VOSEKE-718065 format. One record per residue (C-alpha): x, y, z; residue in one letter. Coordinates in pm, 1 decimal, m for minus. Example, Ala and Ser with C-alpha at 12.3 -4.5 7.8 and 13.67 -1.06 7.14 Angstrom:
1230.0,m450.0,780.0,A
1367.0,m106.0,714.0,S
//
This chain:
11843.8,12511.1,9555.4,M
11890.8,12531.5,9934.1,K
12107.1,12778.1,10126.4,I
12378.9,12613.5,10337.4,L
12319.7,12827.5,10647.8,K
11953.5,12721.3,10653.6,D
12029.6,12348.8,10661.2,I
12286.0,12402.2,10940.9,L
12008.4,12499.2,11184.1,Y
12061.3,12326.1,11523.1,K
12399.8,12182.1,11416.4,V
12668.9,12221.7,11686.8,A
12936.6,12411.8,11489.6,I
13291.0,12449.8,11623.8,E
13447.1,12650.4,11339.8,S
13366.1,12787.5,10993.7,V
13610.0,12846.8,10709.5,T
13444.7,13020.5,10413.2,G
13085.6,13132.5,10364.6,S
12766.1,12955.8,10471.7,T
12553.8,13195.0,10264.5,D
12586.1,12981.2,9953.2,I
12338.4,12784.8,9741.9,A
12387.0,12409.5,9751.9,I
12246.2,12127.0,9540.7,H
12216.1,11834.6,9784.8,K
12387.1,11674.7,10084.9,I
12553.9,11332.5,10095.5,D
12795.0,11126.4,10305.4,F
12892.8,10896.3,10016.1,D
13177.3,11063.0,9824.6,S
13094.4,10854.8,9514.4,R
12756.1,11027.5,9483.2,K
12886.2,11383.3,9511.2,I
12803.1,11620.1,9223.5,E
12855.0,11988.7,9144.6,E
12764.1,12220.8,9436.4,N
12692.9,11936.8,9680.6,D
12774.9,11927.0,10052.0,V
12986.8,11631.7,10164.4,F
12951.1,11513.4,10525.8,I
13252.9,11309.6,10640.5,A
13118.5,11023.5,10854.1,I
13340.4,10786.9,11053.4,R
13202.2,10440.3,10973.3,G
13291.9,10098.7,11108.9,T
13487.8,10009.3,10792.6,L
13601.6,10346.5,10656.0,S
13637.6,10712.0,10751.7,D
13471.9,10974.2,10531.1,G
13749.3,11219.3,10620.7,H
13975.6,11015.9,10392.6,D
13751.0,11103.3,10096.2,Y
13724.9,11481.2,10139.5,I
13968.0,11551.2,9855.4,E
13781.0,11313.7,9623.6,K
13449.0,11481.8,9710.4,A
13592.9,11823.4,9623.1,I
13722.9,11688.5,9291.5,Q
13370.4,11568.9,9211.2,L
13226.4,11915.3,9280.1,G
13160.3,11946.8,9654.0,A
13124.3,12312.7,9748.5,I
13117.0,12255.1,10126.1,A
13264.4,11999.9,10364.9,I
13121.1,11902.2,10704.2,I
13384.7,11733.1,10922.1,C
13488.8,11684.1,11282.4,D
13858.3,11709.9,11189.4,R
13975.6,11973.0,10942.1,L
14198.4,11844.1,10660.0,P
14558.2,11964.7,10637.7,E
14499.9,12124.2,10297.6,N
14226.6,12387.0,10294.6,I
14124.5,12462.1,9937.4,E
14018.3,12811.3,9829.1,K
13653.4,12855.0,9742.1,G
13545.5,12560.5,9956.8,I
13349.8,12608.0,10281.0,T
13463.8,12390.7,10571.3,Y
13234.6,12345.8,10870.2,I
13394.9,12173.0,11168.4,Q
13135.2,12012.5,11397.0,V
13148.2,11818.6,11720.6,K
12996.1,11502.7,11569.0,D
12927.9,11449.6,11198.9,T
12662.4,11179.6,11258.0,N
12455.7,11422.6,11463.0,T
12521.1,11700.3,11209.6,A
12401.8,11472.1,10930.0,L
12078.7,11397.8,11119.8,A
11990.1,11766.2,11162.0,F
12104.1,11866.6,10814.4,M
11898.3,11588.4,10653.9,A
11589.5,11693.1,10852.4,A
11641.8,12060.0,10760.1,N
11710.8,11981.2,10393.1,Y
11373.3,11809.3,10362.2,F
11198.7,12075.8,10572.3,D
11158.5,11856.5,10884.0,N
10895.2,11613.3,10752.7,P
10873.8,11418.0,11081.7,S
10703.4,11720.5,11239.4,E
10422.6,11705.2,10981.5,K
10293.7,11355.5,11058.2,L
10258.0,11123.8,11358.1,K
10579.7,10922.1,11375.5,L
10595.6,10627.0,11617.4,V
10921.9,10439.4,11680.9,G
10941.9,10073.1,11783.8,V
11256.7,9947.3,11954.6,T
11369.3,9631.8,12136.1,G
11540.2,9305.6,12041.3,T
11243.6,9112.3,11902.8,N
10905.1,9214.0,11765.2,G
10996.7,9546.4,11601.6,K
10909.1,9439.1,11247.4,T
10585.6,9267.5,11347.0,T
10459.9,9559.1,11555.0,I
10551.7,9829.7,11302.9,A
10413.3,9628.6,11009.0,S
10087.8,9538.8,11184.6,L
10036.6,9898.1,11298.8,L
10073.8,9994.3,10933.4,F
9812.4,9729.5,10843.2,Q
9573.9,9834.8,11119.5,L
9577.7,10205.6,11035.0,F
9540.7,10128.2,10662.0,K
9230.8,9922.9,10747.7,K
9105.2,10225.3,10942.9,A
9132.2,10428.8,10616.9,D
9433.8,10637.5,10711.4,F
9716.6,10711.9,10470.6,K
10011.6,10539.8,10639.6,V
10388.9,10504.8,10609.5,G
10623.4,10225.7,10720.0,L
11001.0,10217.4,10769.6,L
11093.4,9856.1,10847.1,S
11348.3,9580.2,10798.3,T
11119.7,9412.3,10544.8,V
11017.1,9712.0,10333.1,K
10944.4,10082.3,10316.6,I
10586.3,10182.9,10240.5,M
10463.0,10525.0,10133.9,V
10090.7,10454.0,10161.3,D
10036.3,10204.9,9874.8,D
10382.6,10239.9,9716.9,T
10648.7,9988.8,9824.5,E
11026.3,10043.5,9826.3,Y
11305.6,9801.9,9910.0,K
11457.8,9828.4,10258.3,A
11833.6,9784.1,10308.9,T
11866.7,9852.5,10684.0,H
11641.5,9816.9,10989.2,T
11687.6,10189.6,11048.0,T
11810.8,10366.1,10730.7,P
12058.2,10655.0,10727.8,D
11928.6,11002.8,10812.5,S
11906.2,11119.6,10450.6,I
11706.0,10812.2,10345.7,T
11472.3,10841.6,10645.1,I
11394.5,11206.5,10576.5,N
11367.4,11147.9,10201.6,H
11093.5,10888.3,10253.5,Y
10922.5,11089.4,10526.0,L
10909.9,11377.5,10279.1,N
10763.3,11142.9,10015.4,E
10501.1,11048.2,10273.9,M
10409.6,11412.1,10336.9,I
10369.4,11469.8,9963.1,E
10146.6,11157.8,9944.6,A
9923.7,11284.3,10226.6,G
10040.3,11029.7,10486.6,V
9928.4,11111.7,10841.8,T
10089.4,10827.3,11043.8,H
10423.5,10649.7,11008.4,C
10552.0,10349.9,11202.1,F
10926.0,10298.1,11216.5,M
11163.5,10032.5,11346.3,E
11435.4,10191.2,11558.9,V
11747.4,9974.5,11592.5,S
12025.6,10013.4,11847.7,S
12266.4,10080.4,11557.9,H
12037.1,10356.7,11433.1,G
12013.2,10519.9,11775.3,I
12387.2,10489.2,11844.6,H
12477.6,10633.4,11504.6,Q
12237.1,10927.1,11562.4,K
12018.3,10840.9,11261.2,R
11703.5,10923.6,11461.9,T
11851.7,11225.2,11640.4,E
11658.2,11504.8,11463.9,A
11328.9,11321.1,11420.8,L
11011.2,11425.0,11600.6,H
10838.0,11119.3,11749.0,F
10485.6,11126.9,11891.9,V
10541.4,10787.6,12054.0,G
10788.7,10513.3,12132.6,G
10730.4,10140.9,12198.0,I
10964.8,9905.3,12386.6,F
10922.6,9534.6,12310.8,T
11189.6,9339.2,12503.1,N
11564.7,9305.4,12543.2,L
11776.9,8995.2,12499.7,S
12115.1,8878.7,12368.4,H
12181.2,9047.0,12030.5,D
12420.1,9284.8,11853.7,H
12700.3,9226.6,12103.0,L
12932.2,9222.5,11801.3,D
12857.6,9597.4,11779.8,Y
12793.1,9695.0,12140.6,H
13079.5,9594.6,12372.3,P
12847.9,9508.0,12662.9,T
12483.8,9424.6,12722.9,F
12463.7,9731.3,12949.8,A
12559.5,9958.9,12661.6,E
12308.4,9786.5,12433.3,Y
12036.9,9846.5,12696.4,R
12139.5,10207.4,12758.6,D
12139.8,10290.0,12387.2,V
11781.5,10162.7,12366.5,K
11692.1,10362.3,12676.6,K
11835.5,10682.1,12526.0,S
11559.7,10670.8,12262.3,F
11296.5,10704.2,12536.6,F
11506.0,10961.9,12722.7,D
11488.1,11182.8,12412.7,S
11109.2,11167.8,12362.9,L
10931.3,11502.5,12417.4,P
10666.1,11568.6,12683.8,K
10397.0,11558.4,12417.5,T
10485.4,11197.9,12318.9,A
10387.3,10866.8,12475.8,F
10625.4,10590.6,12588.6,A
10470.9,10242.5,12587.2,L
10677.0,9968.1,12752.2,S
10650.5,9592.0,12807.8,N
10693.3,9567.6,13185.0,I
10697.9,9187.6,13185.7,D
11049.9,9235.4,13049.0,D
11295.8,9311.7,13329.5,K
11420.5,9615.5,13136.2,N
11072.0,9749.3,13071.6,G
11070.3,9984.9,13369.5,T
11430.6,10090.0,13296.3,V
11319.6,10232.1,12961.4,M
11069.0,10458.8,13137.0,L
11295.2,10578.0,13419.9,Q
11404.3,10913.2,13277.2,N
11161.1,10985.9,12997.5,T
10948.0,11300.2,13016.4,V
10695.7,11143.8,12780.2,A
10359.5,11013.9,12906.4,R
10424.4,10663.7,13041.7,K
10211.8,10359.9,12962.5,F
10271.2,9989.5,13014.1,T
10156.3,9657.5,12871.6,Y
10190.7,9304.0,13009.4,A
10053.3,8951.6,13025.1,L
10184.4,8861.9,13371.1,K
10165.0,9180.4,13578.4,T
9932.1,9475.5,13626.9,Y
9960.0,9722.3,13338.3,A
9765.0,9986.9,13148.6,D
9712.0,9738.6,12866.4,F
9668.9,9382.8,12992.5,K
9589.3,9057.2,12813.8,A
9510.7,8698.1,12901.7,Q
9548.2,8411.4,12655.6,I
9223.2,8211.5,12659.2,L
9301.9,7982.4,12365.2,E
9618.0,7918.5,12161.6,S
9599.7,7725.0,11833.8,Q
9787.7,7704.2,11506.9,L
9503.8,7910.5,11356.7,S
9537.6,8193.0,11608.8,G
9480.1,8325.1,11960.5,L
9172.3,8406.1,12166.2,L
9270.5,8693.3,12394.6,L
9102.2,8887.1,12669.4,K
9233.9,9241.1,12627.2,V
9134.2,9487.0,12900.4,N
8809.5,9292.1,12966.6,D
8720.2,9246.6,12597.5,N
8765.0,8921.6,12408.0,E
8922.8,8923.9,12062.7,V
9029.4,8648.5,11820.3,W
9347.3,8721.2,11624.5,V
9510.7,8525.2,11343.3,K
9856.1,8551.6,11499.8,L
10013.3,8266.9,11693.5,I
10195.9,8235.2,12025.0,G
10262.5,8422.1,12345.6,T
10514.6,8655.6,12181.6,F
10240.9,8768.7,11943.2,N
10006.0,8831.5,12236.6,A
10264.7,9088.1,12351.7,Y
10281.2,9233.5,12000.7,N
9901.1,9263.8,11989.1,I
9902.5,9450.3,12322.3,L
10167.3,9694.6,12194.9,A
9963.1,9755.2,11880.0,I
9638.5,9796.8,12074.9,Y
9796.6,10036.8,12325.0,G
9949.6,10244.7,12047.7,T
9620.9,10266.0,11858.7,A
9446.2,10389.7,12174.0,I
9716.9,10648.1,12244.6,E
9686.1,10771.4,11885.4,L
9315.6,10834.2,11944.5,G
9148.0,10524.2,11801.0,M
8828.4,10397.7,11962.7,D
8902.0,10084.8,12168.9,S
8628.9,9866.6,12013.9,L
8729.6,9976.7,11663.9,E
9092.4,9887.0,11745.0,A
8985.7,9538.7,11863.3,L
8774.3,9485.5,11551.6,R
9068.1,9574.4,11326.9,L
9309.2,9359.6,11531.3,L
9102.7,9051.6,11451.8,S
9157.5,9110.0,11079.4,D
9537.1,9146.9,11082.7,L
9751.3,8903.1,10880.3,E
10092.7,8773.1,10989.2,S
10404.1,8949.2,10861.7,V
10627.0,8785.6,10598.8,S
10883.4,8556.0,10764.2,G
10733.0,8592.2,11111.2,R
10580.3,8256.0,11211.1,F
10471.7,8212.3,10850.4,Q
10354.4,7857.5,10788.7,Y
10224.7,7618.9,10524.5,I
10073.3,7271.4,10553.7,V
10171.9,7029.8,10275.1,S
9939.4,6779.0,10111.6,E
10122.1,6517.5,10317.2,G
10011.8,6709.4,10630.3,N
10361.8,6833.9,10719.0,V
10358.5,7181.7,10874.9,T
10655.8,7401.0,10777.6,A
10710.6,7723.0,10972.6,I
10951.2,7998.4,10862.9,V
11051.8,8250.1,11127.4,D
11311.9,8526.3,11153.7,Y
11414.7,8403.9,11501.9,A
11785.3,8489.2,11498.9,H
11840.5,8551.7,11870.3,T
11831.2,8298.8,12156.4,P
11522.7,8461.7,12308.3,D
11330.9,8467.3,11978.6,A
11420.0,8105.7,11898.9,L
11313.0,7990.2,12245.0,E
10983.8,8182.4,12215.1,N
10902.9,8025.9,11878.2,V
10990.9,7672.6,11989.9,L
10788.8,7706.3,12311.2,K
10497.7,7843.3,12109.9,T
10509.0,7539.0,11881.2,I
10535.8,7310.8,12184.9,D
10226.0,7472.7,12333.1,G
10008.3,7398.1,12030.0,I
10141.0,7055.6,11925.3,R
9996.7,6722.8,12043.1,T
10338.3,6564.9,12123.3,K
10253.5,6278.0,11887.5,N
10456.5,6439.7,11611.9,E
10823.0,6524.6,11557.5,Q
10947.1,6882.9,11577.0,L
11244.8,6926.8,11343.6,I
11436.9,7255.9,11366.2,T
11668.6,7391.7,11098.4,V
11882.9,7671.4,11240.3,V
12204.0,7862.1,11171.4,G
12385.5,8173.5,11293.8,C
12507.8,8466.1,11086.0,G
12874.5,8530.3,11018.1,G
13054.4,8850.2,11125.8,N
12796.7,8894.9,11401.4,R
12766.0,8830.2,11774.0,D
12952.9,8501.0,11828.9,K
12837.6,8463.5,12187.9,G
12487.3,8359.3,12090.0,K
12597.2,8069.1,11865.8,R
12630.5,7793.9,12130.3,P
12318.6,7926.0,12308.2,I
12111.1,7902.4,11988.5,M
12222.0,7543.2,11929.0,A
12149.3,7446.5,12290.5,K
11797.0,7589.6,12270.4,I
11731.5,7419.0,11936.2,A
11842.4,7078.7,12064.5,T
11674.0,7113.2,12405.3,D
11335.1,7202.2,12256.6,L
11328.5,6995.0,11934.2,S
11313.8,6623.9,11850.8,D
11574.5,6677.5,11578.0,K
11793.8,6980.2,11504.2,A
11983.9,7043.4,11182.7,I
12263.5,7296.5,11221.6,L
12325.8,7481.4,10895.5,T
12441.2,7807.3,10739.9,S
12250.6,8130.9,10782.9,D
12437.8,8419.6,10617.6,N
12803.1,8319.0,10672.1,P
12913.5,8648.3,10512.7,R
13295.2,8648.4,10528.9,N
13333.9,8371.1,10787.6,E
13399.1,8001.3,10732.7,D
13055.6,7831.8,10763.9,P
13212.5,7523.6,10923.5,E
13377.2,7735.9,11192.0,A
13037.2,7890.1,11274.0,I
12886.1,7542.3,11307.9,L
13177.9,7436.3,11532.0,D
13095.9,7724.4,11766.5,E
12726.7,7639.5,11761.0,M
12794.6,7273.3,11833.8,E
12986.1,7367.5,12150.2,E
12650.3,7450.4,12308.5,G
12497.2,7107.7,12244.7,V
12484.8,6898.5,12562.5,E
12606.5,6538.2,12546.5,A
12262.5,6380.4,12581.4,H
12137.3,6585.3,12283.4,N
12407.2,6481.0,12034.1,Y
12180.9,6205.1,11904.8,R
11936.4,6475.5,11792.3,K
12168.9,6679.4,11571.2,I
12289.9,6680.0,11213.7,L
12536.4,6923.9,11058.2,R
12452.8,7014.6,10699.9,I
12631.2,7330.1,10587.9,T
12435.0,7378.0,10266.0,D
12107.3,7544.6,10373.9,R
11897.0,7406.9,10088.9,K
12019.6,7054.7,10158.7,Q
11947.2,7104.1,10529.7,A
11587.6,7204.8,10453.6,I
11552.8,6914.5,10210.1,K
11678.2,6668.9,10474.1,T
11428.7,6804.7,10728.0,A
11148.3,6753.9,10473.4,C
11267.9,6397.6,10404.0,Q
11268.5,6318.1,10777.2,F
10920.0,6460.3,10827.4,A
10622.5,6224.0,10841.3,Q
10252.4,6311.6,10839.6,S
10164.6,6561.0,11119.9,N
10530.8,6650.1,11184.2,D
10639.3,7012.8,11221.7,I
10948.1,7172.4,11062.6,I
11077.2,7505.4,11193.1,L
11319.8,7691.1,10964.2,I
11466.1,7967.4,11179.7,A
11692.3,8266.0,11132.6,G
11628.9,8426.5,10793.6,K
11253.6,8479.5,10783.5,G
11167.4,8741.4,10522.1,H
11517.8,8755.5,10371.1,E
11537.0,8648.1,10007.7,T
11913.7,8608.0,9990.4,Y
12205.5,8423.2,10144.2,Q
12530.4,8614.8,10183.3,E
12843.6,8403.8,10125.7,I
13192.3,8556.6,10102.6,N
13034.9,8900.7,10079.3,G
12817.1,8804.5,9778.4,V
12437.5,8782.4,9803.0,R
12275.4,8482.7,9632.8,H
11900.2,8441.6,9594.3,H
11763.1,8224.5,9874.3,F
11414.1,8227.6,10023.1,D
11334.6,7981.2,10305.4,D
10959.3,7972.0,10235.5,M
11007.8,7938.7,9860.7,E
11262.3,7659.9,9917.2,T
11054.6,7452.9,10158.9,V
10741.9,7485.0,9941.5,K
10936.4,7364.7,9638.1,E
11091.7,7068.9,9824.8,I
10765.1,6954.2,9984.6,L
10598.9,6970.6,9643.6,E
10879.8,6763.1,9485.1,Q
10862.1,6500.6,9761.2,L
10486.6,6463.5,9706.3,R
10539.6,6359.2,9343.0,K
//
């Protein structure tokens, strides 16, 4: 049992009705999970307002209510804590409830539009190879050393984050690498966490369904660095035009990485092949199994972070050469018919362009490049025509298809994508709404030595249609189809 007043430490309280010197069972913001002697935190979400479920929470046994607006009916025997912001209150209460686990390990946050999953996952790999006990909070999965858990959000809610951080402490984990999304920052999920470092990857068109302007999206990312303590490091990609912006107001120790400009951690690409990259990193050559310029940036971020966390530079380079690509990030197979199929999570214009230019840089131009691409429903509509334009500009053939249409009409999404296709590129495109059929058609088009890029879903193993998730795995699908066509 915890005492309510203890888990309210650092919470900005505006009023108290009842006693805070009471034993509580657990805290939750989901009224359906409330049990006897729980604390219910009323969160204003994008689809519903937790304040509407205060009465239900009390009926289920809540002994205390945390809210930013007091209900009209105050029930006897219930403690009501009015706070300025319930999201921020939840962050501090979750940290306090689990005895502030982020202060007991080295937590590094990775933020930016693209590269978060790759950098966090490969840092996890690298430190595991260096015999550390390591944790990972990512879009793909949650790892507590060797134990894997399913991930549901890029940045989970505050209770989930602190729950797993606490599991890590109990498992003896010393380092944790965490993806930090703009949603997570904006909704204060990372507010009460103690970070020893932050990494900025890049910033491009994404999440403008959530953030009203690009400036707000940028400033939310920047606020993560603004909040880092003096004892932390801030590592930023200064080849990105927003790289220096991220460092403007931070009190953390500032470090930079780049391919094109002078930086603390600098790299030059000496060779680029489908099998990997030969890089010169701060005067030392290293071969890595990752592909493309975007991965050269990721390698620099990983190398810089390892150095700032105290790893020997030559040991870091040795371990970098042994890293394997992350699921759904430029993951490829070569069929018996010598067709190369690449699956990548590229779901933003910048990411798609990077992947296509990477492929263009390692192909011979004697083969076709066939791109299968879609855009998610109920998400940023502005990027749809841009994605289709990039796909058709940089591919020999482009098949526009469904991604996760969610609650939107898939055909309407394709209409909006098609608006970005220039007249001279219409001969290159096909519209095939069914994603499996689109992948099958690409495989049927492909001849020996051709390359198929399947973009947008990457590691995801589902397709969401009308709010229902159906099993769908791009890599599994393309493997199966190429095998069938061989017979």
